C-alpha positions in Angstrom: -22.7 2.2 18.0 -20.5 1.2 21.0 -17.9 3.5 22.5 -14.3 2.4 22.0 -11.7 2.8 24.7 -8.0 2.8 25.3 -5.8 3.9 28.2 -2.3 5.2 28.9 -0.2 5.6 32.0 3.0 7.7 32.2 5.6 7.5 35.0 8.1 10.1 35.7 9.2 13.2 33.8 9.1 13.8 30.1 12.6 12.8 29.1 13.5 10.0 31.5 10.0 8.7 32.2 8.1 5.8 30.6 4.6 4.6 30.0 2.3 2.1 28.6 -0.7 2.3 26.3 -3.3 -0.3 25.8 -6.5 -0.9 23.9 -9.7 -1.6 25.7 -10.2 -4.8 23.8 -6.9 -6.2 25.1 -5.6 -6.6 21.6 -2.6 -4.4 22.2 -0.5 -3.1 25.0 2.8 -1.3 24.3 5.5 0.7 26.1 6.4 4.2 25.1 9.1 6.7 26.1 10.4 10.1 25.0 12.9 8.3 22.8 10.2 6.1 21.1 8.1 9.3 20.4 10.7 12.0 19.5 13.7 9.9 18.4 14.2 6.4 17.1 13.9 4.6 20.4 12.3 1.2 20.9 8.5 1.2 21.7 5.4 2.7 20.3 4.0 6.2 20.4 0.7 8.0 20.0 1.4 8.9 16.4 2.1 5.4 15.4 -1.2 4.2 16.9 -3.0 7.1 15.2 -1.4 6.1 11.9 -2.6 2.5 12.4 -6.1 3.7 13.2 -6.2 5.8 10.0 -4.8 3.1 7.8 -7.3 0.5 9.1 -10.2 2.9 8.8 -9.3 4.0 5.3 -8.8 0.4 4.1 -12.2 -0.7 5.4 -13.9 2.5 4.1 -12.4 2.1 0.6 -13.4 -1.5 0.4 -17.0 -0.6 1.4 -17.2 2.3 -1.1 -15.9 0.2 -3.9 -18.5 -2.5 -3.1 -21.3 0.0 -2.9 -20.3 1.3 -6.4 -20.6 -2.3 -7.7 -16.8 -3.2 -7.8 -15.6 -6.2 -5.9 -12.2 -5.5 -4.3 -10.0 -8.5 -3.7 -8.0 -6.6 -1.2 -7.1 -3.1 0.0 -3.9 -2.3 1.9 -3.0 1.1 3.3 0.1 2.6 5.0 -0.2 5.8 6.9 2.7 8.1 7.5 2.4 10.8 10.1 4.6 13.9 10.2 5.3 15.1 13.7 7.2 18.4 13.6 7.8 21.6 15.6 5.4 24.4 14.6 5.9 27.6 16.6 8.2 25.6 18.8 5.5 23.0 19.8 5.6 19.3 18.6 2.6 19.2 16.2 1.1 16.5 13.9 1.0 18.4 10.6 0.4 15.8 7.9 -0.9 12.3 7.4 0.0 10.6 4.1 -2.1 7.6 3.1 -0.5 5.2 0.7 -3.1 2.7 -0.5 -3.2 -0.2 -3.0 -6.3 -2.0 -4.0 -6.8 -5.0 -6.3 -10.1 -4.4 -8.1 -10.6 -6.4 -11.3 -12.3 -4.6 -14.1 -12.2 -1.1 -12.6 -10.7 1.8 -14.6 -8.0 3.8 -12.8 -10.1 7.0 -13.3 -13.1 5.6 -11.5 -10.8 4.1 -8.8 -9.2 7.5 -8.2 -12.6 9.1 -7.8 -13.8 6.6 -5.2 -10.4 6.6 -3.4 -10.4 10.4 -3.1 -14.0 10.6 -2.0 -13.2 7.9 0.6 -10.3 10.0 1.9 -12.8 12.7 2.9 -15.5 10.3 4.2 -13.6 7.8 6.4 -14.4 8.4 10.1 -10.8 8.9 11.1 -10.2 11.3 8.2 -13.3 13.2 9.3 -12.0 13.4 12.9 -8.6 14.6 11.7 -9.8 17.1 9.1 -7.8 19.9 10.7 -4.7 18.1 9.4 -3.4 18.0 5.8 -4.3 14.5 4.6 -2.5 13.4 1.4 -3.4 10.3 -0.6 -1.5 8.3 -3.1 -3.8 5.5 -4.3 -2.7 2.7 -6.6 -5.0 0.3 -8.5 -3.4 -3.1 -9.0 -4.7 -4.9 -12.1 
């Protein structure tokens, strides 16, 4: 499998500086600042990009696991919410909450929940972030 790349550049000090982050594919480049990361300022931040990566990974993985189990999903959509909070005085990502919905005709909610929870443990981004608390709220749409 190929290696994936991204890059970031920061200018200046923490509070008044600014930077950009970009994906190696060229699909995204965005500005970030202290305010966009630790306040409600305009721009992106590392946590937002990590949340997007986790949501994308989980949606793909859940679709794959549903199909492997013989269930044809029409769609899977996932939102990821990352909690960044001070722990021992240091900004720390403590929790990622995945909120996923899947439209899978003919599948029972019980079977869906089993597959969804197993996928939470198995998706590559979840595996990379296993030191964090990862919560899942999965909804089956009939």
